[in-house]
Every structure is written in structure tokens, then in C-alpha cells.
C-alpha positions as CSV (number, residue, x, y, z in Angstrom):
1,M,244.2,151.6,-93.4
2,T,243.0,154.5,-91.3
3,T,244.6,155.6,-88.0
4,K,241.3,155.0,-86.3
5,T,241.3,151.3,-87.5
6,I,244.9,150.9,-86.4
7,M,244.2,152.1,-82.9
8,R,241.1,150.0,-82.6
9,I,243.0,146.8,-83.5
10,F,245.7,147.7,-81.0
11,R,243.1,148.1,-78.2
12,E,241.2,144.9,-79.1
13,T,244.3,142.8,-79.0
14,A,245.8,144.3,-75.8
15,Y,246.4,141.1,-74.0
16,S,249.2,138.5,-73.7
17,R,249.1,135.9,-76.5
18,T,251.8,133.3,-75.7
19,G,252.3,130.6,-78.2
20,G,250.0,127.6,-77.8
21,S,247.7,129.4,-75.3
22,E,243.9,130.0,-75.5
23,E,244.7,133.7,-75.9
24,E,246.7,133.0,-79.0
25,L,243.8,131.1,-80.4
26,R,241.5,134.0,-79.5
27,C,243.7,136.4,-81.5
28,A,244.0,133.9,-84.4
29,R,240.2,133.9,-84.7
30,Y,240.2,137.7,-84.5
31,I,242.7,138.0,-87.4
32,A,240.7,135.5,-89.4
33,E,237.6,137.6,-88.9
34,K,239.4,140.8,-90.0
35,C,240.3,138.9,-93.2
36,R,236.7,137.9,-93.8
37,E,235.7,141.6,-93.4
38,L,238.0,142.2,-96.4
39,G,236.3,139.5,-98.3
40,L,239.0,136.8,-97.9
41,E,238.7,133.4,-96.3
42,A,241.4,132.8,-93.8
43,K,242.4,129.4,-92.5
44,I,243.6,128.7,-89.0
45,E,246.3,126.1,-89.5
46,P,247.4,124.3,-86.3
47,F,250.8,122.8,-85.6
48,A,252.1,120.8,-82.7
49,V,254.2,122.5,-79.9
50,D,255.6,121.3,-76.6
51,M,253.6,122.8,-73.6
52,A,253.8,122.6,-69.9
53,N,251.9,123.5,-66.7
54,I,254.0,124.3,-63.7
55,K,252.5,123.0,-60.5
56,E,255.4,124.0,-58.2
57,A,258.5,126.2,-58.6
58,R,260.6,127.2,-55.6
59,L,264.1,128.7,-55.1
60,E,266.0,128.9,-51.9
61,I,269.3,130.7,-51.5
62,D,271.2,129.9,-48.4
63,G,268.0,128.4,-47.0
64,K,265.9,131.5,-47.6
65,P,263.1,131.6,-50.2
66,V,263.4,133.8,-53.3
67,E,260.5,134.6,-55.5
68,C,260.9,132.9,-58.9
69,R,259.2,131.3,-61.9
70,G,260.2,127.9,-63.0
71,Y,261.3,127.3,-66.6
72,L,258.7,125.5,-68.7
73,L,259.9,122.2,-70.2
74,C,262.9,121.8,-68.0
75,G,261.6,118.7,-66.4
76,S,260.5,118.0,-62.8
77,E,263.3,117.7,-60.2
78,T,264.7,118.9,-56.9
79,V,268.4,119.8,-56.8
80,E,270.4,121.4,-54.0
81,A,274.0,122.5,-54.7
82,E,276.7,125.1,-54.3
83,L,275.8,128.4,-56.2
84,C,278.1,129.5,-59.0
85,Y,277.7,132.9,-60.8
86,L,279.1,132.4,-64.3
87,R,280.8,135.7,-64.9
88,N,282.5,134.5,-68.1
89,T,282.2,131.7,-70.6
90,D,285.9,130.8,-71.2
91,P,286.9,127.2,-70.6
92,Y,288.2,127.9,-67.1
93,S,285.0,129.7,-66.0
94,L,282.8,126.9,-67.5
95,S,284.8,124.3,-65.6
96,L,283.5,125.9,-62.3
97,C,280.0,124.7,-63.2
98,R,280.5,121.1,-62.3
99,G,278.1,119.9,-59.7
100,K,276.7,123.4,-59.1
101,I,273.6,125.5,-59.7
102,V,274.7,128.2,-62.1
103,M,273.4,131.8,-62.3
104,I,273.9,133.4,-65.7
105,D,273.3,136.8,-67.2
106,G,270.6,137.2,-69.8
107,R,268.8,134.3,-71.5
108,I,269.9,130.7,-71.7
109,G,270.8,130.3,-75.3
110,Y,271.5,127.2,-77.3
111,W,275.3,127.1,-77.0
112,L,275.5,128.4,-73.5
113,Y,273.1,125.7,-72.4
114,Q,275.2,123.0,-74.1
115,D,278.3,124.4,-72.4
116,I,276.9,124.4,-68.8
117,V,275.4,121.0,-69.2
118,D,278.6,119.6,-70.8
119,N,280.5,121.0,-67.8
120,G,278.3,119.3,-65.3
121,A,275.9,122.0,-64.1
122,V,273.0,120.5,-62.2
123,G,270.6,123.5,-62.4
124,F,270.5,127.1,-63.6
125,I,269.1,130.5,-62.6
126,T,268.5,133.5,-64.9
127,Y,267.2,136.9,-64.2
128,S,265.0,139.4,-66.1
129,G,263.8,143.0,-65.6
130,D,265.8,146.1,-65.0
131,A,267.6,147.2,-61.8
132,N,266.4,150.7,-62.4
133,Y,262.7,149.9,-63.0
134,S,260.2,150.1,-60.1
135,D,258.5,146.8,-60.8
136,R,259.6,143.3,-59.6
137,E,258.0,141.4,-62.5
138,I,259.4,138.0,-63.3
139,D,259.1,136.7,-66.9
140,L,257.9,133.2,-67.5
141,R,260.5,131.5,-69.7
142,E,261.0,128.0,-71.2
143,L,263.8,125.7,-71.9
144,R,263.1,125.3,-75.6
145,S,263.1,121.7,-76.8
146,Y,265.6,122.3,-79.6
147,V,267.9,123.8,-76.9
148,S,267.7,121.0,-74.4
149,K,267.6,118.2,-76.9
150,G,266.4,115.9,-74.1
151,R,269.1,116.9,-71.7
152,K,267.1,118.7,-69.0
153,I,268.3,120.3,-65.8
154,P,265.9,122.4,-63.7
155,G,265.9,126.2,-64.0
156,V,264.2,129.2,-62.6
157,N,264.0,132.9,-63.5
158,I,264.1,135.7,-60.9
159,N,263.9,139.5,-61.0
160,V,267.2,141.3,-61.3
161,K,266.5,143.1,-58.0
162,S,266.8,139.7,-56.3
163,A,269.8,138.6,-58.3
164,V,272.0,141.5,-57.4
165,P,271.9,141.0,-53.6
166,I,272.4,137.3,-54.1
167,I,275.7,137.8,-55.8
168,G,276.6,140.9,-53.9
169,G,276.1,139.1,-50.7
170,A,278.3,136.2,-51.8
171,A,275.5,133.5,-51.4
172,K,276.9,130.0,-51.1
173,S,274.1,127.5,-51.9
174,A,270.9,127.2,-53.9
175,K,268.0,124.8,-54.0
176,I,265.6,124.5,-56.9
177,V,262.3,122.6,-56.8
178,I,260.4,122.2,-60.1
179,N,257.2,120.1,-60.6
180,Q,255.4,120.3,-63.9
181,D,253.2,118.5,-66.4
182,E,254.6,118.5,-69.9
183,Y,252.5,117.6,-73.0
184,E,252.0,118.2,-76.7
185,G,249.8,121.2,-77.4
186,E,248.8,123.3,-80.4
187,S,249.8,126.6,-81.8
188,R,248.4,128.2,-85.0
189,N,249.2,130.1,-88.2
190,V,246.5,132.1,-89.9
191,V,246.7,132.0,-93.7
192,A,244.8,134.0,-96.4
193,E,245.5,134.3,-100.1
194,I,244.7,136.5,-103.1
195,K,245.1,134.7,-106.4
196,G,247.1,136.4,-109.1
197,E,247.8,135.8,-112.8
198,T,250.4,133.2,-111.9
199,D,250.8,130.6,-109.2
200,E,254.2,132.1,-108.4
201,T,253.8,133.6,-104.9
202,I,254.9,136.4,-102.7
203,V,254.5,135.6,-99.0
204,F,253.9,138.3,-96.4
205,T,254.5,137.3,-92.8
206,A,254.2,138.7,-89.3
207,H,253.9,137.0,-85.9
208,Y,251.0,137.8,-83.7
209,D,252.0,136.0,-80.5
210,S,253.6,137.8,-77.6
211,T,255.6,136.9,-74.5
212,F,254.1,136.1,-71.1
213,L,254.2,139.6,-69.6
214,S,253.6,141.6,-72.8
215,Q,250.6,142.9,-74.6
216,G,252.9,142.8,-77.6
217,A,251.7,146.0,-79.3
218,Y,255.1,146.9,-80.7
219,D,256.3,143.3,-80.9
220,N,254.4,142.4,-82.9
221,M,250.8,143.4,-83.3
222,S,252.3,146.3,-85.2
223,G,253.6,143.9,-87.9
224,S,250.3,141.9,-87.8
225,I,248.4,145.1,-88.5
226,G,250.9,145.9,-91.2
227,V,250.1,142.6,-93.0
228,L,246.3,143.4,-92.6
229,G,247.1,146.7,-94.2
230,L,248.9,145.0,-97.1
231,E,245.9,142.6,-97.5
232,E,243.5,145.6,-97.6
233,Y,245.6,147.3,-100.2
234,F,245.9,144.3,-102.5
235,V,242.2,143.5,-102.3
236,R,241.8,146.9,-104.1
237,H,244.9,146.6,-106.3
238,P,245.1,143.3,-108.2
239,S,248.6,141.9,-108.7
240,R,250.3,139.7,-111.2
241,Y,251.7,137.4,-108.5
242,T,249.6,135.3,-106.1
243,L,249.9,136.9,-102.6
244,R,249.8,134.8,-99.4
245,F,249.4,136.5,-96.0
246,I,250.6,134.5,-93.0
247,W,250.2,135.5,-89.4
248,C,252.7,133.2,-87.6
249,G,252.1,131.7,-84.1
250,S,254.8,131.0,-81.5
251,E,257.5,133.2,-83.1
252,E,258.6,134.2,-79.6
253,R,259.2,130.5,-78.8
254,G,261.8,130.1,-81.5
255,L,260.0,130.9,-84.9
256,L,257.9,127.8,-84.4
257,G,255.0,128.9,-86.7
258,S,257.1,129.9,-89.7
259,K,259.3,126.8,-89.2
260,A,256.3,124.6,-89.2
261,Y,254.8,126.3,-92.2
262,V,257.9,126.0,-94.4
263,A,258.5,122.4,-93.2
264,S,255.0,121.6,-94.5
265,L,255.9,122.6,-98.0
266,G,257.4,120.3,-100.5
267,D,260.3,121.4,-102.8
268,D,258.0,122.3,-105.7
269,E,255.8,124.4,-103.5
270,I,258.8,126.2,-102.0
271,K,260.1,126.9,-105.5
272,K,256.9,128.8,-106.3
273,I,257.6,131.4,-103.6
274,V,259.7,134.1,-105.2
275,L,259.9,136.4,-102.2
276,N,259.1,136.6,-98.5
277,I,258.4,140.0,-97.0
278,N,258.2,140.0,-93.2
279,L,257.1,142.7,-90.8
280,D,258.3,142.7,-87.2
281,M,258.0,145.8,-85.1
282,I,256.9,148.8,-87.2
283,G,255.1,152.1,-86.4
284,S,256.7,153.0,-83.1
285,T,256.7,156.7,-82.2
286,M,260.5,156.8,-82.1
287,G,263.1,154.8,-84.0
288,K,264.7,154.3,-87.4
289,F,263.2,152.2,-90.2
290,I,265.4,149.3,-91.5
291,A,265.2,146.4,-94.0
292,C,267.3,143.3,-93.4
293,C,267.7,141.3,-96.6
294,S,268.5,137.6,-96.7
295,A,269.0,137.9,-100.4
296,E,271.4,139.3,-103.0
297,D,273.1,142.7,-102.6
298,K,271.0,144.2,-105.5
299,L,267.8,144.0,-103.3
300,V,269.5,146.0,-100.6
301,N,270.5,148.6,-103.1
302,Y,267.1,148.6,-104.7
303,I,265.2,149.2,-101.4
304,E,267.4,152.1,-100.5
305,Y,267.0,153.6,-104.0
306,F,263.3,153.1,-103.8
307,A,263.0,154.7,-100.4
308,Q,264.9,157.8,-101.6
309,E,262.8,158.0,-104.7
310,T,259.6,157.9,-102.7
311,G,260.9,160.2,-99.9
312,F,261.0,157.6,-97.1
313,G,264.0,157.6,-94.6
314,M,265.5,154.2,-94.0
315,A,268.6,152.0,-94.2
316,A,268.9,148.5,-95.7
317,R,271.5,145.8,-95.0
318,Q,272.2,142.2,-95.9
319,G,272.0,139.6,-93.2
320,V,269.8,137.4,-91.1
321,Y,267.0,138.9,-89.0
322,S,265.7,137.1,-85.9
323,S,262.1,136.7,-87.1
324,D,259.9,134.7,-89.4
325,S,261.8,135.6,-92.6
326,T,264.6,133.4,-91.5
327,P,263.0,129.9,-92.0
328,F,262.0,131.0,-95.5
329,A,265.6,132.1,-96.3
330,D,266.8,128.8,-94.9
331,R,264.7,127.0,-97.5
332,G,266.2,129.2,-100.3
333,V,263.5,131.8,-100.5
334,P,264.8,135.4,-100.9
335,S,263.5,137.1,-97.8
336,L,263.5,140.5,-96.0
337,S,262.2,141.9,-92.8
338,F,261.0,145.5,-92.4
339,A,261.2,147.0,-88.9
340,R,261.2,150.4,-87.1
341,L,263.8,149.9,-84.3
342,A,263.1,152.2,-81.4
343,P,265.7,152.9,-78.7
344,N,265.3,150.6,-75.6
345,N,264.6,153.5,-73.3
346,V,261.6,154.4,-75.5
347,A,260.1,151.1,-76.5
348,T,261.2,147.9,-74.8
349,I,259.9,144.4,-75.7
350,H,259.2,141.2,-73.9
351,N,257.9,142.9,-70.8
352,S,254.8,144.7,-69.6
353,Y,255.9,148.0,-71.0
354,D,255.2,146.9,-74.6
355,T,251.8,148.5,-74.9
356,L,250.1,150.8,-77.5
357,K,251.5,153.8,-75.5
358,V,254.8,153.4,-77.5
359,M,253.0,153.3,-80.8
360,S,252.1,156.0,-83.3
361,A,249.0,155.4,-85.5
362,S,250.2,158.0,-88.0
363,Q,253.7,156.5,-88.2
364,M,252.1,153.1,-88.6
365,Q,250.2,154.5,-91.5
366,R,253.3,155.9,-93.1
367,D,255.3,152.7,-92.6
368,I,252.5,150.6,-94.1
369,E,252.1,153.0,-97.1
370,F,255.9,152.6,-97.9
371,I,255.7,148.8,-97.5
372,C,252.6,148.7,-99.8
373,A,254.4,150.8,-102.4
374,F,257.5,148.6,-102.4
375,S,255.4,145.4,-102.4
376,Q,253.3,146.7,-105.3
377,R,256.4,147.0,-107.4
378,M,257.4,143.4,-106.6
379,A,253.8,142.0,-107.0
380,S,253.3,143.7,-110.4
381,A,256.6,142.8,-111.9
382,K,256.6,140.9,-115.2
383,K,259.3,138.9,-113.5
384,C,260.3,139.2,-109.9
385,P,263.7,141.0,-110.1
386,V,265.1,139.4,-107.0
387,A,267.5,136.5,-107.8
388,R,266.3,133.2,-106.3
389,E,269.5,132.6,-104.5
390,I,270.9,133.0,-101.0
391,P,274.4,134.5,-100.9
392,D,277.1,132.3,-99.3
393,E,277.7,134.9,-96.6
394,V,274.0,134.8,-95.6
395,K,274.0,131.0,-95.7
396,K,276.9,131.0,-93.2
397,K,274.9,133.3,-90.9
398,L,271.9,131.0,-91.3
399,D,274.0,128.1,-90.2
400,Y,275.0,130.1,-87.1
401,Y,271.4,131.2,-86.4
402,M,270.0,127.7,-86.8
403,F,272.8,126.3,-84.5
404,R,274.2,124.0,-87.2
405,E,277.6,125.6,-86.7
406,R,279.0,127.6,-83.8
407,E,280.3,131.0,-84.6
408,K,283.9,131.6,-83.4
409,K,284.3,134.4,-80.9
């Protein structure tokens, strides 16, 4: 793939593509057309997702309005209560939530949400942005259905520049008003395939959706371009294994596209997948290249040996990567994610600063070339050398990641 082509795709997809939106569908059709240009037929495969339209979202602190965005899928309700800033998550601190609207740092994750609801919180406030940035952007967030599990309390997100004076000024009370329509919508995966000599399959994945504020060049149009580069390569270089290319929708909403895809496969179909190779954030101007392997130790060693052999700097480790490789690993498919992880002060994600300005077409090209070379070895193997087993330590991490078990602090 040429640098000119890489930059053209970045420019033509420079818009927010949130899961389930019309913009996501627009990008899915764009990717399918790129596949057709390579001579492959791509299917756009829809799957159901929870959606919402917020009609009203208001926050008042001590009777004064504060700019906010309401959480999608948190229900419709008006609550007014004492404000509590949750500085810690020990049992005593959590006990202070009862009957209060709780401000928390960061995102509202699965276990934290269970904790504040179990301890009687009646609403929540999060904040995003950076106190040192000039903007006052507010991200649009959602209370994911698998987090709330039907137990909904109203929530809003504000900018950190509003949050600091609220807590610094010892605010006493808060009022949240949320009014929204919730419904079942549709997100999409894009799937193309190159038949090999066997029906055993290597699956390549990358998510193409972005978050509300973000153009998602780094996270993750870069990985989507990488999968197009792999597709272009294997159109010209036939392989022994059947190769499937999947651009996953709604990854930013909790890996919904890859979860839906693996859930649609029966056990016999899953067993035919010998390896999943996922690309999530490559080609940034700065940053180190890594591979995270949800597979046996031998694959970690092999990738590092192969990188040294081919003259490509990187590091590999065993673990669980928060991306579309994880649902495959959870179904027993050896999986790995490639990424070039840039420092946060160079390339941030999930905000409006994620644009093609942080990307390097020449680095993208080098990253894609390495991934193609590695994938060629796997795709041409007489027998895929990666054992079809997930190590116990990785299974334990998958249990934590999928919230089946809670990791002890």
C-alpha cells in the first residue's frame, strides 16, 4: 500500500463514526467499496445494539447550571441530592454514596458502577478532558447495557474545568435531569474473504468506529487501513489458509462487533479459526510497536525472534488486549493484537485531537509491511504452528476482562 493511498483513506474517513450511527454505516460502505476495488466482495453484516436519543440533559450544582452531556442509556429521570465526591473506593468511602449524587474520576466501569449502585447512589457525574488543554469539550458517553444490567441511575459527563471548581469550592448539592428515547438500533461488521487451499481460517480484525468527539485516525482507522493493506497483499500472494478480513463496528462501545461476530459462530465454525490477528492503533509518528498475545508463550517468543530476523523493533508479551482480539480468545482462538503505542502527550485517543496529524504514512507503511511478512509465514504454514489453546493465566485475565470474576486489589 502506497503512502499516497494511506493518506487519502485517512482524509476520506476524517469524521466521527460512533457505533450504530449513520456515519458508521457510511464508513462501512466505504470499506466495502475498497474491498471491491481489490476484486473482493465484502458483506456488511448488521447486528443489534442499544441506542438512545437524548432530548434533555441538565446539571445544576448548588442551584447553578453546569454545562454537561447526559449519559446515553441511563434512563430518564430527575434526581436532586447531596453531592459526594468519591475520592476512594474502599468500603468506608463507598458507604458515603447512599442517597447522594456521586462524582467519580475517570470512566464509570463495570465494578465501580455496581459498587455505587449497591451502596445507594442515586446519580453520578463523570468528567473528561484535560485541565491543561484550552478546549472545554465534553465527551458523549453511555451507560453500557452490560454494565447497568437493568439497574439504571441518571448520569452526566462534564469537562474537567468545571469539575475542579465544583470540588474545590466544596459544592453541597446537585440536580440531574435526563430525558431520552431508548431503542434497539443497528451497527455493522464488514467481512471479506480470500479462499485458500483449506477451510481452516486466519481472521484479521480491526475496528473502524470512533468515539463521539474523535475522527479516530489513530484509533482506529490506522488499523482498518492496515487490514486493507493485508487484504491487498494477499490478493497478490495466495496462501494455504483461508483468510477472512473483518472490520468491526462498535468496538468503542465494548467490543460489540467482535462479540456479535463470534457469538454468531457455532463451535464447528470457531474450531476452523486457527488464529486471529488484530490491528488496533498502528503507524503513529511516535511510539513503540508491541504485540499482545492471548496465546501460548511460544508465539510471544516467535514474534520477537521474527522481528529481530527481519530488522523490526518491537516487544511482545502474553496477556489480554482491550480490543477485538479478546472475544476470539474468549472462544478459544489463539489471538494477538499489534499496536504502535504513542505517548499520551503525542497522540491521545477518544477526543478531538485524534486526527491524521499524529499519523505517519511512512511508518504506517513499515508497520503494515512487518505485519504482512509475519502473516505470510502463518498463512503459508503447512500447519499453523500456534497451539490451539489458551493458557490458564490468560483465561484468568479473560475472566477479569469479561467481568465474570473480580480481580482482587
